[in-house]
Backbone as CSV, one residue per row, in Angstrom:
resi,resn,N_x,N_y,N_z,CA_x,CA_y,CA_z,C_x,C_y,C_z
1,MET,22.629,10.947,-9.146,22.434,10.525,-10.694,20.913,10.663,-10.904
2,ARG,20.377,11.369,-11.913,18.917,11.387,-12.241,18.721,10.051,-12.652
3,THR,17.227,9.770,-11.953,16.749,8.508,-12.053,15.319,8.653,-12.711
4,GLY,14.669,9.621,-12.457,13.409,9.884,-13.115,12.806,10.922,-12.538
5,THR,11.149,11.087,-12.573,10.550,11.927,-12.237,9.118,11.377,-11.380
6,VAL,8.514,12.524,-10.595,7.099,11.800,-9.894,6.086,11.928,-10.886
7,GLU,5.580,10.868,-11.184,4.423,10.854,-12.127,3.102,11.108,-11.363
8,ARG,2.979,10.226,-10.399,1.582,10.106,-9.363,2.051,10.078,-8.278
9,LEU,1.080,10.469,-7.435,1.117,10.675,-5.967,-0.231,10.228,-5.210
10,TRP,-0.347,9.478,-4.320,-1.499,8.953,-3.726,-1.018,8.964,-2.308
11,ARG,-2.318,9.263,-1.299,-2.325,8.785,0.114,-3.594,8.184,0.390
12,TYR,-3.561,7.280,1.497,-4.518,6.580,1.737,-4.808,6.823,3.174
13,PRO,-6.055,7.652,3.494,-6.277,8.112,5.193,-6.735,6.795,6.067
14,VAL,-7.226,6.003,5.257,-7.831,4.882,5.923,-7.260,3.480,5.435
15,LYS,-6.553,2.832,6.396,-5.933,1.508,5.869,-6.767,0.348,4.942
16,SER,-6.451,0.252,3.792,-7.284,-1.118,3.195,-8.157,-0.217,2.314
17,MET,-8.628,1.061,2.504,-9.507,1.736,1.781,-8.816,2.372,0.442
18,LEU,-9.753,2.536,-0.557,-9.020,3.392,-1.830,-8.785,4.629,-1.061
19,GLY,-7.540,5.173,-1.669,-7.221,6.589,-1.269,-7.687,7.930,-2.255
20,GLU,-6.615,8.758,-2.219,-6.976,10.017,-3.002,-5.710,10.397,-3.732
21,GLU,-5.920,10.848,-5.041,-4.535,11.249,-5.856,-4.574,12.786,-5.691
22,LEU,-3.175,13.184,-5.458,-2.761,14.379,-5.207,-1.949,15.031,-6.213
23,ASN,-1.389,16.260,-6.342,-0.728,17.116,-6.917,0.651,17.338,-6.143
24,ALA,0.529,17.265,-4.907,1.441,17.607,-4.203,1.164,17.285,-2.633
25,ALA,2.173,16.950,-1.951,1.939,16.592,-0.503,3.218,16.937,0.597
26,GLY,2.995,17.039,1.745,4.139,17.222,2.510,4.390,15.647,3.184
27,VAL,5.822,15.593,3.198,6.360,14.307,3.491,7.416,14.278,5.010
28,SER,7.062,13.724,5.968,7.852,13.718,7.152,8.113,12.164,7.498
29,GLU,8.882,12.162,8.481,9.207,10.558,8.982,7.978,9.646,9.189
30,ARG,6.704,10.285,9.036,5.501,9.660,9.108,4.731,9.317,7.959
31,GLY,5.543,9.714,6.764,5.216,9.493,5.380,4.592,10.652,5.059
32,LEU,3.675,10.456,3.940,2.864,11.694,3.308,1.795,12.110,4.398
33,ASP,1.808,13.364,4.392,0.617,14.216,5.338,-0.532,13.017,5.244
34,GLY,-1.098,12.703,6.344,-2.543,11.854,6.351,-2.550,10.597,5.986
35,ASP,-1.501,10.032,5.390,-1.508,8.599,4.965,-1.671,7.466,5.993
36,ARG,-2.567,6.810,5.955,-2.694,5.468,6.700,-2.888,6.176,8.224
37,ALA,-3.597,7.439,8.182,-3.976,7.794,9.775,-4.968,7.065,10.340
38,LEU,-5.538,6.201,9.857,-6.646,5.642,10.438,-6.396,4.245,10.044
39,ALA,-7.270,3.412,10.697,-7.667,1.899,10.424,-8.927,1.322,10.969
40,LEU,-9.467,0.194,10.528,-10.564,-0.462,10.942,-10.102,-1.543,11.848
41,LEU,-10.492,-1.688,13.295,-10.392,-3.047,14.231,-11.491,-3.792,14.051
42,ASP,-11.117,-5.096,13.810,-12.168,-6.146,13.731,-12.582,-6.427,15.179
43,ALA,-13.677,-6.372,15.936,-14.239,-6.503,16.903,-13.815,-8.225,17.469
44,GLU,-14.289,-8.842,16.630,-14.282,-10.434,16.952,-12.774,-10.691,17.019
45,SER,-12.054,-10.650,16.466,-10.507,-11.193,16.197,-9.593,-10.232,16.907
46,GLY,-10.022,-9.106,17.069,-9.101,-7.888,17.605,-7.932,-7.400,16.679
47,ARG,-8.123,-7.795,15.531,-6.911,-7.520,14.694,-7.384,-6.256,13.513
48,LEU,-6.095,-5.934,12.964,-6.693,-4.665,12.172,-7.512,-5.426,11.019
49,VAL,-8.335,-4.558,10.370,-8.689,-4.933,8.975,-8.032,-4.765,7.881
50,SER,-7.995,-5.840,7.135,-6.883,-5.783,5.997,-7.357,-6.329,4.687
51,ALA,-7.263,-5.930,3.551,-7.916,-6.553,2.284,-6.708,-7.771,2.106
52,LYS,-5.750,-7.869,2.707,-5.010,-9.072,2.618,-5.269,-10.439,2.835
53,ASN,-6.555,-10.319,3.592,-7.420,-11.592,3.718,-8.546,-11.062,3.124
54,PRO,-8.712,-11.313,1.846,-9.791,-11.050,0.775,-11.006,-11.786,1.074
55,ARG,-11.387,-12.946,1.782,-12.424,-13.703,2.024,-13.370,-12.781,3.102
56,LEU,-12.489,-12.086,3.935,-13.267,-11.425,4.985,-13.526,-9.861,4.578
57,TRP,-12.235,-9.414,3.588,-12.416,-7.895,3.734,-12.112,-7.436,2.175
58,ALA,-12.244,-7.856,1.212,-12.040,-7.583,-0.176,-12.953,-6.213,-0.156
59,GLY,-14.247,-6.432,0.380,-15.252,-5.110,0.169,-14.337,-4.071,0.721
60,MET,-13.258,-3.763,1.453,-12.858,-2.533,1.798,-12.315,-1.922,0.550
61,LEU,-12.072,-2.500,-0.529,-11.580,-1.891,-1.771,-12.662,-1.062,-2.550
62,GLY,-13.963,-1.132,-1.982,-15.014,-0.428,-2.408,-15.033,0.781,-1.712
63,PHE,-14.734,1.070,-0.601,-14.778,2.292,-0.321,-13.619,3.336,-0.319
64,THR,-13.802,4.593,-0.197,-12.659,5.493,-0.579,-12.899,6.525,0.500
65,ALA,-11.648,6.703,0.877,-11.180,7.704,1.974,-10.391,9.007,1.457
66,ALA,-10.747,9.991,2.095,-10.119,11.243,1.990,-9.937,12.247,3.183
67,LEU,-9.048,12.910,3.105,-9.049,13.803,4.308,-9.986,14.926,4.124
68,ALA,-10.550,15.372,5.189,-11.552,16.499,5.095,-11.204,17.242,6.648
69,GLU,-12.156,18.638,6.488,-11.750,19.197,7.636,-12.468,18.521,9.003
70,GLY,-11.658,18.313,9.864,-11.797,17.491,11.094,-12.034,16.042,11.049
71,GLY,-11.352,15.614,10.222,-11.141,14.239,10.140,-11.054,13.595,8.884
72,VAL,-11.764,12.485,8.513,-11.813,11.860,7.300,-12.891,11.339,6.749
73,ALA,-13.374,11.900,5.387,-14.745,11.648,4.534,-14.676,10.340,3.915
74,ILE,-15.380,9.193,4.270,-15.631,8.065,3.635,-16.978,7.916,2.763
75,SER,-16.507,7.416,1.640,-17.660,6.771,0.645,-17.875,5.690,0.164
76,GLY,-18.850,5.174,-0.163,-18.962,3.884,-0.230,-18.978,3.432,-1.698
77,PRO,-19.079,2.223,-2.158,-19.283,1.792,-3.438,-19.983,2.501,-4.385
78,ASP,-21.182,3.052,-3.832,-22.138,4.048,-4.647,-21.961,5.317,-4.573
79,GLY,-20.653,5.900,-4.176,-20.400,7.224,-4.157,-21.126,8.037,-3.043
80,ARG,-21.995,7.270,-2.112,-22.572,8.249,-1.147,-21.669,8.119,0.311
81,ALA,-21.652,9.331,1.031,-20.821,9.377,2.267,-21.389,8.169,3.182
82,VAL,-20.394,7.820,3.849,-20.596,6.537,4.525,-20.131,7.234,6.287
83,GLU,-20.933,6.881,7.313,-20.651,7.381,8.603,-20.021,6.107,9.436
84,GLU,-19.482,6.329,10.157,-18.619,5.288,10.797,-19.789,4.108,11.251
85,GLY,-20.575,4.609,11.732,-21.644,3.786,12.488,-22.114,2.621,11.427
86,GLU,-22.060,2.939,10.019,-22.538,2.361,8.975,-21.701,1.132,8.375
87,LEU,-20.397,1.272,8.868,-19.219,0.379,8.371,-19.400,-1.201,8.442
88,SER,-20.025,-1.268,9.947,-20.238,-2.557,10.481,-21.045,-3.278,9.435
89,GLU,-22.170,-2.656,9.543,-23.435,-3.135,8.585,-22.966,-3.466,7.049
90,GLN,-22.413,-2.535,6.545,-21.856,-2.515,5.191,-20.947,-3.811,4.992
91,LEU,-19.932,-3.846,5.854,-18.835,-4.814,5.818,-18.862,-6.165,6.187
92,GLY,-20.275,-6.401,7.008,-20.919,-7.562,7.503,-20.092,-8.121,8.800
93,ARG,-19.411,-7.126,9.457,-18.530,-7.635,10.843,-18.568,-6.312,11.406
94,LYS,-18.667,-6.570,12.580,-18.472,-5.451,13.783,-17.153,-4.910,13.637
95,VAL,-17.091,-3.607,13.495,-15.695,-2.870,13.309,-15.869,-1.426,13.792
96,ARG,-14.580,-0.884,14.086,-14.554,0.666,14.710,-13.341,1.027,13.989
97,LEU,-13.615,2.601,14.131,-12.063,3.142,13.212,-11.131,3.804,14.596
98,ILE,-10.062,3.433,14.303,-8.898,3.673,15.305,-7.992,4.538,14.738
99,THR,-7.369,5.606,15.660,-6.510,6.287,15.037,-5.134,6.332,15.638
100,GLU,-4.804,5.264,16.664,-3.512,4.951,16.914,-3.290,3.381,16.886
101,ARG,-2.213,2.884,16.446,-1.935,1.682,16.165,-1.596,0.832,18.065
102,PRO,-2.414,-0.177,18.102,-2.242,-0.848,19.230,-0.700,-1.452,19.382
103,SER,-0.292,-1.529,20.603,1.021,-2.206,20.754,0.973,-3.487,20.051
104,GLY,1.685,-4.109,19.191,1.443,-5.459,18.840,0.638,-5.642,17.947
105,ALA,0.056,-4.659,17.201,-0.989,-4.747,16.105,-1.014,-5.892,15.367
106,THR,-1.651,-6.812,14.915,-1.489,-7.713,13.688,-2.870,-7.741,12.763
107,LEU,-2.259,-8.371,11.765,-3.329,-8.439,10.620,-3.081,-10.121,10.181
108,GLU,-4.308,-10.274,9.383,-4.199,-11.801,8.517,-3.745,-11.558,7.163
109,ARG,-2.946,-12.325,6.496,-2.555,-12.278,5.201,-2.738,-13.557,4.604
110,ALA,-3.683,-13.670,3.512,-3.828,-14.890,2.909,-2.530,-15.309,2.260
111,VAL,-2.191,-16.360,2.016,-1.222,-16.986,1.245,-1.507,-16.660,-0.198
112,PRO,-0.857,-15.705,-1.203,-1.042,-15.184,-1.978,-1.357,-16.259,-3.246
113,GLU,-0.434,-17.271,-3.169,-0.486,-18.179,-4.173,-1.792,-19.109,-4.077
114,GLU,-2.180,-19.329,-3.021,-3.531,-20.258,-2.890,-4.541,-19.245,-3.134
115,VAL,-4.628,-17.974,-2.970,-5.749,-17.085,-3.464,-5.677,-17.295,-5.010
116,LEU,-4.334,-17.181,-5.691,-4.340,-17.260,-7.172,-5.105,-18.582,-7.681
117,ALA,-4.813,-19.567,-6.795,-5.317,-21.005,-7.161,-6.814,-21.268,-7.013
118,ARG,-7.266,-20.499,-5.768,-8.460,-20.880,-5.573,-9.470,-20.304,-5.288
119,GLY,-9.096,-18.792,-5.757,-9.992,-17.593,-5.755,-10.207,-17.038,-4.526
120,ILE,-10.749,-15.820,-4.354,-10.780,-15.082,-2.977,-11.618,-15.347,-2.230
121,ASP,-12.861,-16.356,-2.383,-13.849,-16.563,-1.613,-13.567,-17.669,-1.060
122,ALA,-12.324,-18.741,-1.310,-12.241,-19.927,-0.627,-11.380,-19.758,0.583
123,GLU,-11.439,-20.745,1.442,-10.666,-20.713,2.700,-9.365,-21.359,2.326
124,VAL,-8.487,-20.210,2.474,-7.160,-20.625,2.306,-6.137,-20.428,3.406
125,ALA,-4.894,-20.641,3.524,-4.068,-20.506,4.718,-3.877,-19.093,4.846
126,VAL,-3.730,-18.622,5.937,-3.605,-17.290,6.477,-2.199,-17.211,7.331
127,THR,-1.272,-16.070,7.427,-0.574,-15.910,8.327,-1.012,-14.849,8.890
128,VAL,-0.682,-14.983,10.474,-0.820,-13.645,11.069,0.545,-12.772,11.435
129,ASN,0.342,-11.283,11.033,1.645,-10.670,10.917,1.449,-9.618,11.584
130,GLU,2.527,-9.285,12.420,2.685,-7.823,13.340,3.183,-6.841,12.374
131,ILE,2.468,-5.564,12.391,2.735,-4.750,11.107,3.703,-3.596,11.839
132,GLY,4.305,-2.818,11.016,4.956,-1.604,11.386,6.518,-1.853,11.963
133,ARG,7.006,-2.628,11.191,8.306,-2.984,11.968,9.306,-2.192,11.648
134,ALA,9.333,-1.508,10.632,10.324,-0.249,10.293,9.455,1.055,10.160
135,ALA,8.093,1.205,10.776,7.465,2.480,10.608,7.348,3.214,11.875
136,PRO,6.806,4.268,11.837,6.963,5.189,13.030,5.848,4.725,14.103
137,ASP,6.203,4.723,15.368,5.052,4.086,16.350,3.825,4.892,16.304
138,GLY,2.841,4.074,16.430,1.400,4.603,16.340,0.743,4.611,14.721
139,THR,1.758,4.170,13.784,1.146,4.525,12.410,0.654,3.072,11.890
140,PHE,-0.342,3.132,10.959,-0.783,2.068,10.429,-0.079,1.513,9.231
141,PHE,1.122,1.431,9.000,2.029,1.109,7.696,2.339,-0.374,7.938
142,ASP,2.400,-1.196,6.929,2.724,-2.579,6.902,4.095,-2.572,7.452
143,PHE,5.018,-1.998,6.711,6.384,-2.152,7.157,6.868,-0.848,7.455
144,ALA,6.987,0.178,6.223,7.495,1.487,6.316,6.897,2.480,5.628
145,PRO,7.008,3.707,5.931,5.913,4.978,5.877,5.767,5.303,4.267
146,LEU,6.938,4.856,3.333,6.545,5.327,1.879,6.646,4.011,1.037
147,HIS,5.786,3.886,-0.110,5.952,2.735,-0.881,6.007,3.486,-2.331
148,LEU,7.104,3.132,-3.091,7.505,3.628,-4.213,7.384,2.488,-5.324
149,LEU,7.017,3.092,-6.722,6.690,2.235,-7.730,7.371,2.632,-9.092
150,THR,7.572,1.907,-9.986,8.228,2.809,-11.168,7.202,2.370,-12.208
151,THR,7.119,3.200,-13.087,6.651,3.107,-14.632,7.366,1.765,-15.278
152,SER,8.261,1.738,-15.006,8.993,0.348,-15.566,8.533,-0.989,-15.424
153,THR,8.279,-0.867,-14.016,7.838,-2.258,-13.369,5.990,-2.489,-13.785
154,LEU,5.637,-1.338,-13.989,4.150,-1.287,-14.172,3.950,-1.708,-15.909
155,ALA,4.975,-1.238,-16.333,4.780,-1.716,-17.889,5.114,-3.395,-18.087
156,ARG,5.939,-3.721,-17.044,6.378,-5.084,-16.930,5.166,-6.123,-16.783
157,THR,4.374,-5.556,-15.541,3.193,-6.203,-15.345,2.247,-6.112,-16.055
158,GLY,1.861,-5.074,-16.740,0.802,-4.546,-17.404,-0.356,-4.419,-16.682
159,ALA,-0.014,-4.153,-15.232,-1.362,-3.685,-14.405,-1.361,-2.115,-14.123
160,GLU,-2.552,-1.848,-13.653,-2.628,-0.387,-13.398,-2.028,-0.213,-12.047
161,ALA,-1.297,1.043,-11.728,-0.938,1.380,-10.687,-1.600,1.426,-9.714
162,GLU,-2.918,1.534,-9.287,-3.860,1.599,-8.400,-3.774,0.324,-7.604
163,ARG,-3.698,-1.035,-8.396,-3.789,-1.992,-7.890,-2.634,-2.251,-6.541
164,TYR,-1.463,-1.699,-6.884,-0.338,-1.990,-6.104,-0.349,-0.885,-4.956
165,ARG,-0.989,0.149,-5.095,-1.410,1.132,-4.040,0.006,1.909,-3.391
166,PRO,0.643,2.427,-4.411,1.652,3.083,-4.092,1.583,4.536,-3.568
167,ASN,2.453,5.267,-2.598,2.345,6.266,-2.577,3.157,7.398,-3.691
168,LEU,3.985,6.744,-4.346,4.773,7.740,-5.439,4.862,6.537,-6.916
169,VAL,4.232,6.948,-7.718,4.951,6.312,-9.185,5.940,7.327,-9.823
170,ILE,7.043,6.663,-9.991,8.193,7.282,-10.469,8.387,6.767,-11.950
171,ARG,8.490,7.791,-12.890,8.391,7.240,-14.152,10.154,7.448,-14.330
172,THR,10.252,6.266,-14.992,11.862,5.848,-15.400,11.926,5.523,-16.972
173,GLU,13.051,5.641,-17.245,13.314,5.256,-18.833,13.937,4.061,-19.105
174,ASP,14.126,3.239,-18.014,15.039,1.744,-18.288,13.805,0.838,-18.264
175,THR,14.094,-0.399,-18.357,12.900,-1.434,-18.366,13.249,-2.471,-17.444
176,GLY,12.312,-3.074,-17.029,12.104,-4.175,-16.284,11.975,-3.543,-14.568
177,TYR,12.286,-4.362,-13.707,12.191,-4.045,-12.266,13.293,-3.332,-11.571
178,VAL,13.252,-2.257,-12.097,14.506,-1.309,-11.921,14.511,-0.866,-10.407
179,GLU,13.609,-0.683,-9.694,13.564,-0.407,-8.117,14.309,-1.431,-7.332
180,ASN,14.379,-2.742,-8.043,15.001,-3.552,-7.086,16.398,-3.206,-6.792
181,ALA,17.048,-2.429,-7.948,18.518,-1.961,-7.462,18.698,-1.002,-6.338
182,TRP,17.704,-0.385,-6.046,17.786,0.512,-5.093,17.792,0.346,-3.847
183,VAL,17.375,-0.899,-3.683,17.579,-1.215,-2.180,18.820,-0.969,-1.699
184,GLY,18.774,-0.443,-0.100,19.920,0.109,0.351,20.742,1.219,0.048
185,ARG,19.902,1.910,-0.891,20.628,3.389,-1.402,19.715,4.493,-0.746
186,GLU,20.167,5.440,-0.962,19.489,6.898,-0.807,18.733,7.275,-2.029
187,LEU,17.789,8.130,-1.946,16.751,8.544,-3.002,16.419,9.965,-2.657
188,CYS,16.582,10.916,-3.515,16.432,12.510,-3.297,15.294,12.797,-4.373
189,ILE,14.196,13.430,-3.548,12.945,13.971,-4.486,12.821,15.299,-4.276
190,GLY,12.748,16.165,-5.644,12.758,17.410,-5.085,14.004,17.760,-4.622
191,PRO,13.851,19.435,-3.926,14.693,19.795,-3.202,15.271,19.512,-1.997
192,ASP,14.323,18.732,-1.531,14.577,18.541,0.077,14.181,17.238,0.521
193,VAL,13.593,16.572,0.080,12.989,15.107,0.575,14.316,14.092,0.097
194,ARG,14.465,13.254,1.268,15.573,12.555,1.234,15.077,11.069,1.948
195,LEU,15.186,9.928,0.858,14.641,8.476,1.484,15.662,7.495,1.515
196,ARG,15.663,6.701,2.491,16.412,5.451,2.197,15.586,4.171,1.967
197,ILE,15.936,3.558,0.791,15.142,2.485,0.559,15.738,1.137,1.309
198,VAL,14.406,0.686,1.705,15.009,-0.682,2.772,14.680,-1.840,2.371
199,ILE,13.820,-2.329,1.670,13.351,-3.677,1.166,12.594,-3.576,-0.289
200,PRO,12.616,-4.620,-1.070,11.789,-4.702,-2.124,10.236,-4.984,-1.343
201,THR,8.959,-4.492,-1.854,7.674,-4.645,-1.441,7.283,-5.963,-1.811
202,PRO,6.903,-7.204,-0.898,6.675,-8.295,-1.180,4.756,-7.925,-1.175
203,ARG,4.346,-8.734,-2.169,2.994,-8.483,-2.892,1.981,-9.670,-2.203
204,CYS,0.772,-9.240,-1.667,0.009,-10.060,-1.230,-1.266,-10.123,-2.315
205,ALA,-2.411,-10.743,-2.074,-3.393,-10.920,-2.780,-4.212,-9.488,-3.383
206,VAL,-3.948,-8.552,-2.665,-4.672,-7.390,-3.042,-4.682,-6.601,-4.449
207,PRO,-3.390,-6.736,-4.893,-3.314,-6.332,-6.426,-4.400,-7.314,-7.489
208,THR,-4.809,-8.422,-6.888,-5.768,-9.236,-7.802,-7.060,-8.886,-7.786
209,LEU,-7.516,-7.794,-6.562,-8.867,-7.689,-6.456,-9.450,-6.718,-7.086
210,ARG,-10.789,-6.528,-6.984,-11.300,-5.448,-7.769,-10.856,-4.022,-6.808
211,HIS,-10.868,-3.127,-7.412,-10.629,-1.817,-6.882,-11.344,-0.820,-7.292
212,GLY,-12.388,-0.517,-6.452,-13.599,0.425,-7.389,-14.022,-0.096,-8.436
213,PRO,-13.858,0.837,-9.412,-14.121,0.098,-10.835,-13.073,-0.566,-11.532
214,LEU,-12.187,-1.062,-11.050,-11.118,-1.990,-11.594,-11.576,-3.263,-11.040
215,PRO,-11.741,-4.081,-12.354,-12.124,-5.411,-11.986,-11.150,-6.317,-11.349
216,ARG,-11.657,-7.610,-11.152,-10.139,-8.477,-10.555,-9.422,-8.579,-11.847
217,SER,-8.050,-8.838,-11.155,-7.198,-9.276,-12.156,-5.871,-10.364,-11.487
218,THR,-6.045,-11.657,-11.814,-5.230,-12.450,-11.392,-3.752,-11.999,-11.917
219,ALA,-3.292,-11.445,-13.048,-2.242,-11.045,-13.780,-1.326,-10.455,-13.062
220,ALA,-2.122,-9.500,-12.218,-1.304,-8.333,-11.479,-0.499,-9.005,-10.344
221,LEU,-0.681,-9.951,-10.009,0.041,-10.897,-9.051,1.051,-12.047,-9.762
222,ARG,0.324,-12.900,-10.616,0.773,-13.802,-11.286,2.075,-13.519,-12.107
223,VAL,2.413,-12.502,-12.783,3.244,-12.175,-13.678,4.630,-12.066,-12.608
224,LEU,4.558,-11.416,-11.553,5.214,-10.989,-10.397,5.806,-12.485,-9.977
225,ALA,4.928,-13.384,-9.657,5.091,-14.578,-9.312,6.173,-15.315,-10.178
226,GLU,5.992,-15.124,-11.397,6.436,-15.698,-12.453,8.141,-15.101,-12.446
227,GLU,8.183,-13.809,-12.506,9.471,-12.851,-12.930,10.244,-12.687,-11.830
228,ASN,9.342,-12.094,-10.724,10.458,-11.087,-9.757,10.045,-11.749,-8.230
229,ARG,10.543,-12.657,-8.201,10.533,-13.242,-6.952,11.808,-12.829,-6.269
230,LEU,11.703,-12.162,-4.986,12.833,-11.699,-4.337,12.612,-11.836,-2.621
231,VAL,13.831,-12.190,-1.984,13.815,-12.274,-0.588,13.673,-11.040,0.089
232,PRO,12.780,-10.334,0.723,12.629,-8.954,1.097,13.596,-8.673,2.261
233,LEU,13.613,-9.857,3.471,14.450,-9.832,4.453,14.667,-11.101,4.911
234,GLU,16.035,-10.855,5.481,16.617,-12.371,5.954,15.795,-13.096,6.544
235,GLY,15.593,-14.550,6.284,14.700,-15.325,7.055,13.294,-15.458,6.339
236,MET,12.967,-14.856,5.317,12.149,-14.853,4.932,11.993,-15.608,3.431
237,PRO,10.981,-16.383,2.900,11.075,-16.985,1.541,11.053,-15.824,0.488
238,ALA,11.389,-16.400,-0.684,11.363,-15.625,-2.078,9.809,-15.245,-2.329
239,LEU,9.573,-14.225,-2.593,7.961,-13.555,-2.614,7.864,-12.663,-3.767
240,PRO,7.021,-12.969,-4.333,6.576,-11.902,-5.581,6.748,-10.410,-4.988
241,CYS,7.601,-9.936,-5.703,7.610,-8.268,-5.311,7.381,-7.205,-6.566
242,ALA,6.952,-5.963,-5.864,6.901,-5.298,-7.103,6.977,-3.590,-6.254
243,GLY,7.952,-2.849,-6.485,8.123,-1.772,-5.615,8.996,-1.559,-4.600
244,VAL,9.090,-0.746,-3.865,10.263,-0.833,-2.660,9.530,0.176,-1.592
245,TYR,9.844,-0.112,-0.244,9.672,0.470,0.650,10.670,1.378,1.159
246,ALA,10.454,2.539,1.657,11.544,3.672,1.965,10.940,4.132,3.381
247,GLN,12.057,4.637,4.198,12.059,5.392,5.122,12.533,6.751,4.920
248,VAL,11.978,8.067,5.717,12.041,9.544,5.258,13.449,9.920,6.061
249,LEU,14.208,10.230,5.546,15.439,10.633,6.201,15.701,12.375,6.390
250,ALA,14.781,13.210,5.325,14.944,14.207,5.369,13.386,14.556,4.873
251,SER,12.677,15.516,5.584,11.146,15.842,5.349,11.321,17.020,4.196
252,GLY,10.222,17.383,3.694,9.860,18.396,2.788,8.574,18.130,2.044
253,ARG,8.577,18.572,0.958,7.216,18.546,0.133,7.548,17.810,-1.218
254,VAL,6.626,16.953,-1.459,6.974,16.156,-3.139,5.937,16.880,-3.923
255,ALA,6.094,16.823,-5.070,5.053,17.285,-5.946,5.211,16.477,-7.341
256,VAL,4.248,16.177,-8.212,4.092,15.648,-9.297,5.270,16.562,-10.279
257,GLY,5.865,15.687,-10.951,7.149,16.551,-11.703,8.347,16.844,-11.061
258,ASP,8.607,16.394,-9.819,9.667,16.307,-9.291,10.935,15.545,-9.654
259,VAL,12.045,16.086,-9.497,13.022,15.026,-10.035,13.552,14.370,-9.000
260,VAL,13.774,13.114,-9.658,14.127,11.935,-8.545,15.516,11.540,-8.984
261,SER,16.721,11.267,-7.871,17.716,11.307,-7.951,18.309,10.139,-7.265
262,LEU,19.101,9.049,-7.586,19.838,8.337,-6.417,21.065,9.043,-6.388
263,SER,21.392,9.352,-4.584,22.483,9.999,-4.068,23.644,9.002,-4.327
C-alpha cells in the first residue's frame, strides 16, 4: 500500500552534531552510509557526548559534520574548519573522537519536562542510558539505525524537521501522527530497501535547542508532550514521541522521490 514519498534525507557523521542533507544514499543494516560513524567521548565521565544533556552539550548543535575523503570534516559555528584537537577547547570539556562504540557505552539524558520548565542551563535530573539496544554492534545510534519522520507529524508540531534529526522525512497526505500506526509493520522504500518499524521515537530536550541558525523552540517538544505521549517499550513510561525507529531488513539505495509503501 503506497504511503508516501521520500522528501528529505540526512546523515549525521558525528553523533549530536549537525549533519548533511543528501539527495541519495546507500542503506545497509548499519543505517545510511556514514551515519553516526563517530562520536565524542567525555574524558571526565567516560560517557558519550550527547546534546540530550543540554546543560553540558547544547553547543554540539553548533558544529556540522560531513563525510570527507579520508574521514570526516567538522566546521564550527562560524563555518570555519575545526580540527579534533580544537574541540575540547571550544566545548569547554576534554573530549576525543572515537570510531567504535565501547561495550556498555552510556550517555546522559536530561528529563525533558524539567528542561521545558526550568531551561537548558538549569541543574535538572538526568538519567544514564545505555545506547544501541537495537543497533548493530559498534555503531552510535541511540536505539536503531534509521529514524523516520512524516510531514504529517511536522505539520502537527509546526516545527522544522531539522529539530528532530531524522534520516528520512516522508511526505504523506494523511493528518496527525500517522507513523504511530506503522510500528510492528514493514516498510518498502524504492525498489530494494525494506525496513521493520520497531518503536515510536521518544523525544528528549534536543528539539527545543538551537540548531545552527534555528533558535530555541520549546513548542517543538511541548506540542508532543500535550498530544502524542506513547509507551515506546514495555516498562517505560508514556513519553512525548515523534517519528519511528526502524531496522533494515533489505539493503539498497534510497533517494529523494522514492515511493514509500507499507507491505
